[in-house]
Structure formats: structure tokens, C-alpha cells
C-alpha positions in Angstrom: -26.0 5.8 23.4 -29.1 4.0 22.2 -29.2 1.8 19.1 -31.3 4.4 17.4 -28.8 7.1 18.2 -26.0 5.0 17.0 -27.8 4.2 13.7 -28.3 7.9 13.1 -24.7 8.8 13.9 -23.3 5.9 11.8 -25.3 7.2 8.8 -24.0 10.7 9.4 -20.4 9.6 9.7 -20.7 7.3 6.6 -22.0 10.2 4.5 -19.3 12.5 5.8 -16.4 10.1 5.2 -17.7 9.2 1.7 -17.9 12.9 0.9 -14.4 13.6 2.1 -13.0 10.5 0.4 -14.5 11.8 -2.9 -13.1 15.3 -2.3 -9.6 13.8 -1.7 -9.4 10.9 -4.1 -11.7 11.8 -7.0 -11.5 15.6 -7.1 -8.1 16.2 -5.5 -9.6 19.0 -3.3 -9.5 18.0 0.3 -11.4 20.1 2.8 -10.2 18.6 6.1 -6.8 17.5 7.5 -5.7 13.9 7.5 -6.0 14.0 11.3 -9.6 15.2 11.3 -10.5 12.5 8.7 -8.9 9.8 10.9 -10.9 11.0 13.8 -14.2 10.6 11.9 -13.1 7.1 10.7 -12.0 6.1 14.3 -15.4 7.2 15.6 -17.2 5.1 13.0 -15.0 2.1 13.7 -15.7 2.3 17.4 -19.5 2.7 16.9 -19.6 -0.4 14.6 -17.7 -2.4 17.3 -20.2 -1.4 19.9 -23.2 -2.0 17.6 -22.1 -4.8 15.2 -25.6 -5.4 14.0 -25.6 -1.9 12.5 -22.3 -2.4 10.5 -22.8 -2.1 6.7 -20.8 -4.3 4.3 -20.1 -1.2 2.3 -19.1 1.0 5.3 -16.0 3.2 4.8 -14.4 1.1 7.6 -14.2 -1.8 5.1 -11.4 0.1 3.3 -8.9 -0.9 6.0 -9.3 -4.5 4.9 -8.9 -7.5 7.1 -10.5 -10.3 5.0 -8.2 -13.3 4.4 -8.8 -14.9 1.0 -7.5 -18.4 0.5 -8.8 -18.8 -3.0 -10.2 -16.3 -5.5 -13.5 -17.4 -7.1 -13.7 -17.0 -10.8 -16.4 -15.0 -12.6 -17.4 -15.2 -16.2 -17.5 -11.7 -17.7 -20.9 -10.6 -19.1 -19.0 -9.2 -22.1 -15.5 -10.5 -22.8 -12.6 -8.1 -21.7 -10.7 -7.9 -25.0 -7.3 -6.5 -25.4 -6.7 -3.5 -27.6 -4.6 -3.6 -30.8 -1.3 -1.9 -30.5 0.7 0.3 -32.7 4.1 2.0 -32.3 4.1 4.4 -35.3 2.1 7.1 -36.9 2.0 5.1 -40.2 0.3 2.2 -38.5 -2.1 4.6 -36.8 -2.9 6.1 -40.2 -3.6 2.6 -41.6 -6.1 2.0 -38.7 -7.8 5.3 -39.4 -8.1 4.4 -43.1 -9.8 1.2 -42.2 -12.3 3.0 -39.9 -13.0 5.6 -42.6 -13.4 3.0 -45.3 -15.9 0.9 -43.2 -18.0 3.9 -42.0 -17.7 6.0 -45.2 -16.5 9.0 -43.3 -14.0 10.0 -40.5 -15.7 9.9 -37.1 -15.0 11.9 -34.0 -12.4 10.1 -31.9 -11.6 10.4 -28.2 -8.0 10.3 -27.1 -7.1 9.2 -23.6 -4.0 8.2 -21.7 -3.2 4.5 -21.5 -2.7 3.7 -17.9 0.0 1.1 -17.1 -1.8 -1.1 -14.5 -4.1 -4.0 -14.1 -7.4 -4.2 -15.9 -10.4 -4.4 -13.7 -14.2 -4.7 -14.1 -16.5 -3.2 -11.4 -20.2 -4.1 -11.2 -22.8 -1.9 -9.5 -26.4 -2.6 -8.5 -28.6 0.2 -7.2 -25.6 2.4 -6.8 -23.6 -0.1 -4.7 -20.4 -2.0 -5.6 -21.3 -5.7 -5.7 -18.4 -7.2 -7.5 -14.8 -6.5 -8.8 -13.2 -8.9 -11.3 -9.8 -9.0 -12.9 -9.4 -9.4 -16.7 -8.1 -13.0 -16.3 -8.1 -14.7 -19.7 -10.7 -12.1 -21.0 -13.5 -14.6 -20.6 -13.2 -15.4 -16.9 -11.4 -13.4 -14.2 -10.8 -13.5 -10.4 -13.3 -12.0 -8.0 -11.2 -9.6 -6.0 -14.0 -7.5 -4.5 -12.7 -7.5 -0.9 -9.3 -6.2 -2.1 -10.8 -3.5 -4.4 -13.0 -2.2 -1.6 -9.8 -1.0 0.1 -8.9 1.3 -2.8 -10.1 4.7 -1.7 -10.7 6.1 -5.1 -13.3 3.3 -5.9 -16.7 4.5 -4.7 -18.6 1.9 -2.6 -21.8 3.9 -3.1 -22.6 6.3 -6.0 -24.0 9.8 -6.2 -26.5 11.4 -8.5 -28.6 9.8 -11.3 -26.9 6.5 -12.1 -28.2 3.4 -14.0 -29.8 0.7 -11.9 -27.3 -1.9 -13.1 -24.1 -1.4 -15.0 -20.4 -2.3 -15.3 -17.5 0.1 -15.5 -14.0 -1.0 -16.5 -10.6 0.6 -15.9 -7.2 0.1 -14.5 -5.8 -0.5 -11.0 -2.6 1.5 -10.8 0.1 2.3 -8.2 1.1 6.0 -8.0 4.8 6.8 -8.0 4.8 7.9 -4.3 3.2 4.6 -3.1 5.5 2.6 -5.4 8.6 4.2 -4.0 7.4 3.8 -0.4 6.6 0.1 -1.0 10.0 -0.7 -2.6 11.8 1.2 0.2 10.1 -0.9 2.8 10.8 -4.1 0.8 14.5 -3.3 0.6 14.5 -2.6 4.4 12.8 -6.0 4.9 15.3 -7.8 2.7 12.7 -8.5 0.0 13.3 -8.1 -3.7 11.9 -4.8 -4.9 9.1 -4.7 -7.5 10.4 -4.0 -11.0 7.8 -1.4 -11.8 4.5 0.0 -10.5 2.4 -2.2 -12.8 3.9 -5.4 -11.4 3.4 -4.1 -7.9 -0.2 -3.2 -8.6 -0.9 -6.7 -10.1 0.8 -8.4 -7.2 -1.1 -6.3 -4.7 -4.6 -6.9 -6.0 -4.0 -10.7 -5.7 -2.8 -10.6 -2.1 -4.7 -12.9 0.3 -4.9 -10.3 3.1 -7.0 -7.3 2.2 -5.5 -5.4 5.1 -2.1 -5.6 3.4 -3.8 -4.4 0.1 -5.2 -1.4 1.9 -1.6 -0.6 3.0 -0.2 -0.6 -0.5 -1.8 2.7 -1.6 -3.5 1.5 -4.9 -5.5 3.9 -7.1 -8.0 3.2 -9.8 -8.9 4.9 -13.1 -12.2 4.0 -14.7 -12.9 4.7 -18.4 -15.4 2.4 -20.0 -19.1 2.2 -19.0 -21.2 -0.8 -20.1 -24.9 -1.5 -19.5 -28.4 -1.6 -21.0 -30.4 1.6 -21.5 -27.7 4.1 -20.8 -28.7 7.8 -21.1 -26.0 8.8 -23.6 -25.0 7.7 -27.0 -21.2 8.3 -26.9 -18.1 7.5 -25.0 -17.1 11.1 -24.1 -20.4 11.8 -22.4 -20.2 8.5 -20.5 -17.0 9.7 -18.9 -18.6 12.9 -17.7 -21.5 10.9 -16.3 -19.2 8.5 -14.5 -17.4 11.4 -13.0 -20.6 12.8 -11.7 -21.5 9.4 -10.0 -18.2 9.5 -8.1 -15.7 7.7 -10.3 -12.2 8.8 -10.9 -12.1 9.0 -14.7 -9.3 10.3 -17.1 -9.0 14.0 -16.8 -6.7 14.4 -19.8 -9.2 13.5 -22.6 -9.9 15.2 -25.9 -12.1 14.9 -28.9 -10.1 14.5 -32.1 -11.5 15.5 -35.5 -8.4 14.6 -37.5 -5.2 12.6 -37.5 -3.3 15.8 -36.8 -5.3 16.2 -33.5 -4.3 12.7 -32.5 -0.6 13.2 -33.4 -0.5 16.4 -31.4 -2.0 14.6 -28.4 0.5 11.8 -28.7 3.5 14.1 -29.1 2.5 16.1 -26.1 2.1 13.2 -23.7 5.2 11.4 -25.0 7.1 14.2 -23.3 4.7 15.3 -20.5 4.2 11.7 -19.2 7.4 12.1 -17.2 5.6 14.7 -15.0 2.6 12.6 -14.2 2.3 11.1 -10.7 1.6 7.6 -12.2 2.8 5.6 -15.2 1.3 5.6 -18.6 2.7 3.6 -21.5 0.8 5.2 -24.4 -2.4 6.8 -25.7 -5.7 5.1 -26.5 -7.8 6.3 -29.4 -11.5 5.4 -29.5 -14.4 6.1 -31.9 -16.7 8.2 -29.9 -20.3 7.3 -30.9 -21.7 3.9 -29.7 -23.6 3.4 -33.0 -20.4 3.7 -34.9 -18.6 1.4 -32.5 -21.3 -1.2 -33.1 -21.1 -0.9 -36.9 -17.3 -1.3 -36.8 -17.5 -4.4 -34.5 -14.8 -6.7 -33.3 -12.1 -9.0 -34.4 -11.5 -12.2 -32.5 -9.1 -10.4 -30.1 -9.9 -6.7 -30.1 -12.4 -4.0 -31.0 -12.0 -2.5 -34.5 -13.1 0.9 -33.1 -10.2 1.4 -30.7 -6.4 1.2 -30.8 -3.5 2.0 -28.4 -0.5 3.9 -29.5 2.4 2.6 -27.3 5.3 4.8 -26.3 8.8 3.3 -26.7 10.7 2.8 -23.5 13.6 5.2 -23.3 17.0 3.7 -23.1 20.3 5.4 -23.1 23.9 4.3 -22.8 26.4 5.8 -20.3 29.5 5.0 -18.4 29.5 3.4 -14.9 32.0 5.6 -13.0 31.7 4.1 -9.5 29.5 2.2 -7.0 28.8 3.7 -3.6 27.0 2.0 -0.7 24.2 3.5 1.4 23.2 2.2 4.8 19.5 2.2 5.6 17.8 2.6 9.0 17.7 -1.2 9.5 21.3 -1.6 8.4 20.5 -2.9 4.9 23.3 -2.0 2.5 22.2 -0.7 -0.9 24.7 -0.3 -3.8 24.1 2.7 -6.0 25.6 3.1 -9.4 27.4 6.5 -10.1 26.9 7.3 -13.8 28.3 9.7 -16.3 25.4 12.3 -16.4 23.0 11.5 -19.2 19.6 12.8 -20.3 16.8 10.3 -19.9 13.0 10.9 -19.9 13.4 14.6 -19.5 15.7 14.5 -16.5 19.5 14.3 -16.0 20.4 10.9 -14.6 23.5 10.6 -12.4 22.7 7.6 -10.2 20.8 4.3 -10.4 20.0 1.8 -7.7 21.6 -1.7 -8.0 19.5 -3.0 -5.2 21.8 -5.7 -3.8 24.8 -8.0 -4.4 22.8 -10.5 -6.4 21.7 -7.9 -8.9 25.3 -6.8 -9.4 26.3 -10.4 -10.0 23.5 -11.1 -12.4 24.3 -8.1 -14.5 28.1 -8.7 -14.2 28.4 -4.9 -14.1 31.9 -3.5 -13.7 33.5 -0.1 -13.2 34.1 1.6 -16.5 31.5 -0.4 -18.4 29.1 1.1 -20.8 25.7 0.4 -19.3 22.2 0.7 -20.6 19.8 2.6 -18.4 16.0 2.7 -18.7 13.3 4.7 -17.1 10.3 3.5 -19.3 8.0 1.9 -16.8 10.2 2.9 -13.9 10.4 5.8 -11.5 14.0 5.3 -10.5 16.5 4.8 -13.3 17.5 1.2 -13.7 20.6 -0.4 -15.3 19.2 -3.1 -17.6 22.3 -4.3 -19.3 26.0 -4.0 -20.2 27.7 -3.5 -23.5 30.2 -6.4 -23.1 31.8 -5.7 -26.5 33.1 -2.3 -25.3 34.4 -3.6 -22.0 38.1 -3.1 -21.2 40.2 -6.3 -21.1 41.6 -5.6 -17.6 38.2 -4.9 -16.0 37.5 -6.8 -12.8 34.2 -8.1 -11.3 32.8 -6.1 -8.4 33.5 -7.5 -5.0 30.7 -6.6 -2.6 31.7 -4.9 0.7 32.6 -7.0 3.6 32.4 -4.2 6.2 30.0 -1.3 6.8 31.1 1.8 4.8 30.0 4.0 7.7 31.2 2.3 10.9 33.4 -0.6 9.7 31.4 -3.4 11.3 31.5 -6.8 9.6 28.4 -7.2 7.4 26.1 -10.2 7.8 23.6 -11.8 5.5 20.8 -14.0 6.8 19.9 -17.2 4.9 17.3 -16.6 2.3 17.6 -12.8 2.3 18.8 -10.6 -0.5 20.5 -7.8 1.4 23.7 -7.6 3.5 23.3 -5.8 6.8 25.4 -3.9 9.3 24.5 -5.4 12.7 25.6 -2.3 14.7 22.1 -0.9 14.8 22.7 1.2 17.9 26.1 2.7 17.1 26.1 3.0 13.3 25.4 6.8 12.5 23.1 6.4 9.4 21.1 3.7 11.2 20.6 5.9 14.3 19.6 8.9 12.1 17.3 6.6 10.1 15.6 5.3 13.2 15.1 8.9 14.5 13.6 10.0 11.3 11.3 7.0 11.1 10.2 7.6 14.7 9.0 11.1 14.0 7.4 10.3 10.6 3.7 10.9 9.9 2.6 7.2 10.1 4.6 6.7 13.3 4.7 9.4 16.1 3.9 12.3 13.7 6.2 14.8 15.3 6.1 17.6 12.8 8.3 20.8 12.9 11.3 18.5 12.5 11.6 19.0 8.7 14.6 18.2 6.5 17.8 18.7 8.4 16.5 19.4 11.9 16.7 15.8 13.2 20.2 15.4 11.8 21.2 18.7 13.4 19.9 17.5 16.8 21.8 14.2 16.4 25.1 15.9 15.4 24.9 18.3 18.3 24.4 15.3 20.7 20.9 16.3 21.7 19.2 13.2 20.4 21.0 9.9 20.2 18.0 7.6 20.5 14.2 8.1 20.3 13.7 8.6 24.0 15.9 11.7 23.9 13.2 13.6 22.0 11.1 13.7 25.3 14.0 15.2 27.3 14.5 18.2 25.0 14.4 21.6 26.7 13.9 25.0 24.9 17.2 26.4 26.1 19.1 23.5 24.6 17.7 24.2 21.1 18.3 27.9 20.8 21.9 27.7 19.8 21.8 24.8 17.4 22.9 25.6 13.8 23.7 23.2 11.0 25.1 24.3 7.7 24.5 22.4 4.4 26.8 23.3 1.6 27.1 21.1 -1.5 29.4 23.6 -3.4 26.4 25.0 -5.3 23.9 26.0 -2.7 24.4 26.9 1.0 21.7 26.8 3.6 21.4 27.0 7.4 19.1 25.0 9.7 18.3 26.9 12.9 15.8 26.4 15.8 14.0 29.7 16.3 11.5 30.5 19.1 8.4 29.6 17.1 10.0 26.4 15.7 11.0 25.3 19.2 7.5 26.0 20.5 5.8 24.1 17.7 8.3 21.2 18.1 7.7 20.8 21.9 3.9 21.0 21.4 4.2 18.3 18.7 6.3 16.1 21.0 3.7 16.5 23.7 0.9 15.6 21.3 2.7 12.5 20.2 2.1 11.0 23.7 -1.5 10.4 22.6 -0.5 8.2 19.6 -2.0 4.7 20.0 0.1 1.7 20.9 0.2 0.1 17.5 1.8 3.3 16.0 4.3 3.5 18.9 5.3 -0.1 18.2 5.7 0.7 14.5 7.7 3.8 15.4 10.3 1.8 17.4 11.6 0.6 14.1 11.9 -3.1 14.9 13.2 -4.9 11.8 10.4 -6.5 9.6 7.7 -4.9 11.8 5.9 -2.7 9.3 2.7 -0.7 9.9 0.3 -3.6 9.3 2.3 -6.1 11.3 2.6 -3.7 14.2 -1.2 -3.4 14.3 -1.7 -7.1 14.4 0.9 -7.6 17.1 -0.4 -4.8 19.3 -3.9 -6.1 18.9 -2.9 -9.6 20.0 -0.7 -8.8 23.0 -2.5 -5.6 24.1 0.5 -4.2 26.0 4.3 -3.7 25.7 4.9 -5.8 28.8 3.1 -8.8 27.3 4.9 -8.3 24.0 8.3 -7.9 25.6 7.9 -11.2 27.5 6.5 -13.1 24.5 8.3 -16.2 23.2 9.0 -17.0 19.6 6.3 -19.6 19.6 3.7 -17.2 21.1 4.6 -14.6 18.4 4.2 -16.9 15.5 0.6 -17.6 16.5 -0.2 -14.0 15.5 -1.8 -13.7 12.1 0.9 -13.0 9.4 3.8 -13.2 11.9 6.3 -15.8 10.7 9.7 -17.1 11.9 11.6 -14.1 10.6 9.4 -11.5 12.3 9.2 -13.4 15.5 12.9 -13.8 15.8 13.4 -10.1 15.1 11.0 -9.1 17.8 12.5 -11.4 20.4 16.0 -10.2 19.6 15.0 -6.6 19.8 13.4 -6.9 23.3 16.4 -9.0 24.5 18.8 -6.0 24.3 19.3 -4.0 27.5 19.5 -0.7 25.7 16.1 -1.3 24.1 14.6 -2.1 27.5 16.0 1.1 28.9 14.5 3.1 25.9 11.1 1.5 26.6 11.2 2.5 30.3 12.2 6.0 29.4 9.3 6.3 26.9 6.9 4.9 29.4 8.0 7.5 32.0 7.5 10.2 29.3 3.9 9.1 29.1 3.7 7.3 25.7 0.9 4.9 25.1 2.0 1.3 25.5 -1.2 -0.7 25.8 -4.5 -1.1 24.0 -7.3 -0.3 26.5 -7.2 -2.5 29.5 -5.6 -5.9 29.0 -8.0 -8.8 29.2 -8.1 -10.1 32.8 -6.9 -13.7 32.9 -9.6 -15.9 34.4 -8.2 -19.4 33.9 -6.3 -21.9 31.8 -9.0 -24.1 30.5 -8.4 -23.0 26.9 -4.6 -22.7 27.2 -2.9 -22.6 23.8 -6.0 -23.8 21.9 -6.5 -21.9 18.6 -10.0 -20.5 17.9 -11.8 -18.9 15.0 -15.0 -17.0 15.9 -17.6 -16.7 13.2 -21.2 -15.6 12.9 -23.5 -13.6 15.2 -24.2 -14.6 18.8 -26.8 -14.1 21.5 -27.0 -15.3 25.1 -30.3 -15.6 27.0 -32.0 -13.5 24.3 -29.4 -10.7 24.3 -26.9 -10.1 21.5 -23.3 -10.8 22.2 -20.6 -9.0 20.2 -18.0 -11.2 18.5 -15.3 -9.2 20.2 -16.8 -10.2 23.6 -16.6 -13.9 22.6 -12.9 -13.4 21.5 -12.0 -11.6 24.7 -13.6 -14.4 26.7 -11.5 -17.0 24.9 -8.2 -15.2 25.5 -9.1 -14.7 29.2 -9.0 -18.5 29.5 -5.7 -18.8 27.6 -7.1 -19.4 24.2 -5.4 -18.0 21.0 -7.4 -16.1 18.4 -6.6 -16.7 14.7 -8.3 -15.1 11.7 -8.6 -18.0 9.4 -9.3 -21.7 9.5 -6.2 -24.0 9.0 -5.0 -27.4 10.0 -3.6 -25.8 13.2 -7.1 -24.5 14.2 -8.6 -26.4 17.1 -12.1 -25.0 17.2 -14.5 -22.8 15.4 -17.0 -21.1 17.7 -20.0 -20.8 15.4 -22.9 -18.4 15.7 -25.8 -17.7 13.4 -25.0 -17.0 9.8 -21.5 -18.5 9.9 -19.8 -18.3 6.5 -20.4 -21.5 4.5 -16.8 -21.5 3.3 -15.5 -21.6 6.8 -17.8 -24.5 7.7 -16.8 -26.4 4.6 -13.1 -25.9 5.2 -13.4 -26.8 8.9 -15.2 -30.1 8.0 -12.5 -30.9 5.4 -9.7 -30.4 7.9 -11.4 -32.0 10.8 -11.7 -28.8 12.9 -14.3 -29.0 15.7 -17.3 -26.7 15.3 -18.8 -25.7 18.7 -21.5 -23.4 19.8 -21.3 -20.6 22.4 -23.0 -22.9 24.9 -20.3 -25.6 24.4 -17.6 -23.0 24.8 -19.0 -22.0 28.1 -19.2 -25.6 29.2 -15.4 -26.0 28.3 -14.7 -23.2 30.8 -17.3 -24.3 33.5 -19.0 -20.9 33.1 -22.7 -20.1 33.3 -22.5 -16.8 31.4 -20.2 -14.8 29.1 
């Protein structure tokens, strides 16, 4: 493929991916499967690697992240990002309306919107391209988080239609319920404290140093306030319609209100209906619609006079703690769950609430028989927030956390610095085995569909599948007679493997052999090795053989791999049963390397740590950065993504980032050219 051909195809792919991103994230009407979308994105990634000079800073590939930010630069807002005044009652809302009417001389048309519970953000666009994303900060200055916001797929990097040449749009970064639950589940598996609510998780995510990790979090963004000079509309409601046409995700539940009765009706509806939304809201925002009226009303020192937020009260109920049961996760983490006297909360009947770990139980001092307070306000999962000590029985006793696994009886362990207790019997404890099997077949891992709810468990209980390698030994005749009955006393259902199900399953198992190495590594379920970490480890070691023989010291040289992860990987590969599983999976044909491992040419750069920055050429011909990196590793060097005191050299090409240069000089890191690198290895060419 010529450079001209590549340029044309990159443009085509970019337009296609941008279109499908908009259909999925802005319009909620996808036209292609996730697999087909991934294939388009993979093609673009590969083309940009082959032709790095054609890569666009606003390419859809930038949404995967990868930038490491050591410090966020601050940016002064063109217009201060003020907070809204809050009210919690209709009486206070009526007082606000009276002040508006008195100042204008009439009641204006209002716009009512949902108040999203997230992190305020300001996006700046020039000529239809995203140039800057800034947090609220103190309202005057905020942090530049552009690299992180680029990973949010609902934020357009390029706009459509007839948009202003230069403008700002403000809104809220949020974390949908599904992403929040997945994130907290993984944190509990990893032994980390769960986030209290989606807002905290969103705020923490947008300030992460690694944009690749931000991309993994599943953030979303709602935009609702357009600012700029010479806009083609004179009111807020029309600005939202315009922003939607440019490609922004704007509030869909928005009305014009002509009276207080209209506003009250909107509030009352969403106070109940909010429980059915896929994200959190904590109230309703009421704004004067016309810009001229907003200007006339003006601002106080802290907030606009033309807008106000009505905050919903967090729902809290009291009920009795009947018992505490313990669940065993796929990595052996023990999670205590409160069994409650059923109670109505936020439109649902609550019977259980997570207590997370032993420390939470101790902090709350919760006891069996206590009257406990349960909230669901900013939460997805009901949470015990307190205890009515005054009503406690005198003979109540503190909870003693388990010492042995409730499923297999193995003595529990707790590593220093971790919140969770674990069952160490990972290869014999039934819920851990079933959890590993379900993780292995999941969409982000091996993506073996046709194994819906209950089927994996049925295979395990019938002795067909005891570890992940067993999936690849399944035969049609084995599956025909498998039946599992689920009966909870209310509903009875059967799980069977019929001819079509068996055919689809075996086809899906065969297709899984094409899954790339990084996903296979993730699928193995090594403790602390999540999706992002698996990619980085696979990219570094290239093959399962190299990874299996890696030492702890070699592992911690990988970006974002610390002592805990390194120890876990070494321990996993040290077990004979795991080595046997790997050999069986290799024999089955799974992918256990990334391309061809770099040929080792010498040891001249052994254990030296390098950062490669800028663009390169040799004898008048361009040299891709990846070629330079592969050259370094072929002589024993170690690639790192950011400059630190442990970095030995920066190989600098043209247009090296000034921040890297500045940091290298401050730390005493040697900056060398490509020619000097070749001299270190006694090579004439690269």
C-alpha cells in the first residue's frame, strides 16, 4: 500500500468510525456489531502504525488513551464556571420565580432539565475540532484534562453540520450504572476499596494520570450549555437542538415550562422516574430560556440569577439486619452481604446490601438484629450508612468475620495493605472455579457466546468443564444429555443443550482461537491482571513463554506493573496445574504471542531503560518509532513510557516534546540521538 492509498483509507476509516461512534453513543441506534466496529478500529490502528506521519491527533484511535500525565496544567476559564443556587422545596422555588418575575416584569419561559450527578467539564472547539477540555476547578481556573476526555466516546473529536468557528460547551462527565458496577466489582476483586458512588468514580477517573486507564472506565458526557460570540440562536432550548445536530450528547428529557405548575409536574415525575435511568441524577435544573432575559437578570457573586437547581432528597429507610452471608468471588475475595428485612426504597424492594469487607463491618459496628439505615440516593446498590444504637439489644455481640472459606473450608488469608480476605484454594474452591470459567468466556475475554446464564454452571456440575482448557475438549455427544434445573420455590426453569445450541457453542469455541494474546492473558484470570494491565504485559513480553519465565524484577519494569501484580503473575506461573492448562490451550490452537517476538541481536543495552520520543529518519528515509523501540529491545534494552529517575536514556528525534526534554534535564537523564544509539550497539543501520 502506498502512502497515498493509506491516506485515503485512513480518511475513510476515520469517517466511518466517527459515524458509528455517533450512532452508538449520541443517538443510541447502532448499525453494526461491536465486532465489526472493532475490526474497523483495528485496521485504522495498524495503518497509523505503518504510516505514523499520517496519524491525526484527533484520530478515533486516540480514544484508547495511552498518554501518561504527571501534572495537569491549569487553564483560566474565559467565563467563570459558577455553581447554581440550590433549593430543596417548592416554596423556595416559588420564591426564586417571584424574584425573576419582579425583575423582568413578567414570567418568562423556563427550560427544565435533569441535573446530572457528575463532574463539571468545559470543552473548547476551534473549527469543529476539540482543542481543550478543562475541569471546573475553583470556578476561575481548572485542570486541562484534554487527553483523558478524548477517550470518552460520547465526546465528539470533530463536529458535523453548521457549527460556530469557535465556542465553548459545558456539561457533566458521568459514569453510567453499568460501568460503575463493573468498576467496583473489579476493585473488590483486586482488593481495592470500592467507590462510594458514580460521581466520585467519575471525578477520580477524569484525574487519572494514565489516559489508557481512563478509556477503560466507561465514562460518558452530557453537554448542556453553549457559550460563544455570534451564535445563531437567541435562547437556550434552541442551542441544545443545535448542539445535538453538531454531534453532542445533550439532555433528551428537556421541556419548556410556562408556569410553576409545569415545573412542579416535571420535578414530581423525575423524583420517581430517576430510579429507572441508566445514570444518576440528583435533581432538576430550571433555566430562563432567552439569552436577553438571562443577561438582564445577571449574576450574584456565586451563581446566575436566571437558573436554579432543585435537589432531590436522598432516600433513607430503616430496617432490621437479619443476617450476614458471605460470597466468594472468582479470585477468592470474600464479600459480606447484609440480609435485610425487606423494605421499599427508591421504587424497589431491598432485601440485601453489600458490606464490602471486614473493615466496613468494624467501622459501622453493625450487629445482627440492629435497626440499620439504608440509602440508595447516589448509589446503585443499596448501602448501609448507619445503625440506630439506641434501639440495639443489650445482649447483641459484635460480628466476628469468618476465619474459613464458607464454600470449601480453607483457612482465609489477608495480604498486608489489602482490604479483603481471600480463600487461597483457587483451583479447588467451587465458586472460584465457576467464576474463572465465566470470566474466561466473557465478551472482553474469549467471547464464547452461546453459554448464557446457567450453561457454564451446568457444564461444571456435570464434570464436563473443571478448568478453562476443558472447553476445547467438548464433544457434541457429551452435551446432548446435560440438564440443569433451577428452582427457587417460586419459579422453575431448565437449562438444556439442544442441537442448535451445541452447534453455536462449538463454533464460538473455535472462533475464540483467533482472540489476540492480550485478551487470552486477561481471560486466564490472574489476580490483579485486568484488561489494561494484560495489554501492557502482553505488549512487553510478546509471548507466553517469555512471560512465564519472567522474574519479578523484569515484570515491574512494565509500565503500571507494581510489586503486587508482579508477585501475583510469578506465583500464578509457578503452579504446575497452570503450566499444564497453558500447554493444553496452546495445543488447542489459542494465540499466545504478539506477532513474531523480536529477535535478540546482542546485550549491549542490557537492562537499560529507554524512552523514545519524536520523529526519526535514517539516510533520508523515515523510521517509525516502533522500529526504534524494537531495535532497543533486540539488544536487551527496556522500553518505558515516561521519564523518571530510573530512566537511563531518551532517544530523541525531531519534535521531541519539550516537557520530556525539560524533565530529562532536571533528572539528569541522558538525551541521545538515533546515531548515538547505533554507536552504542556498534551498528551501521537500523
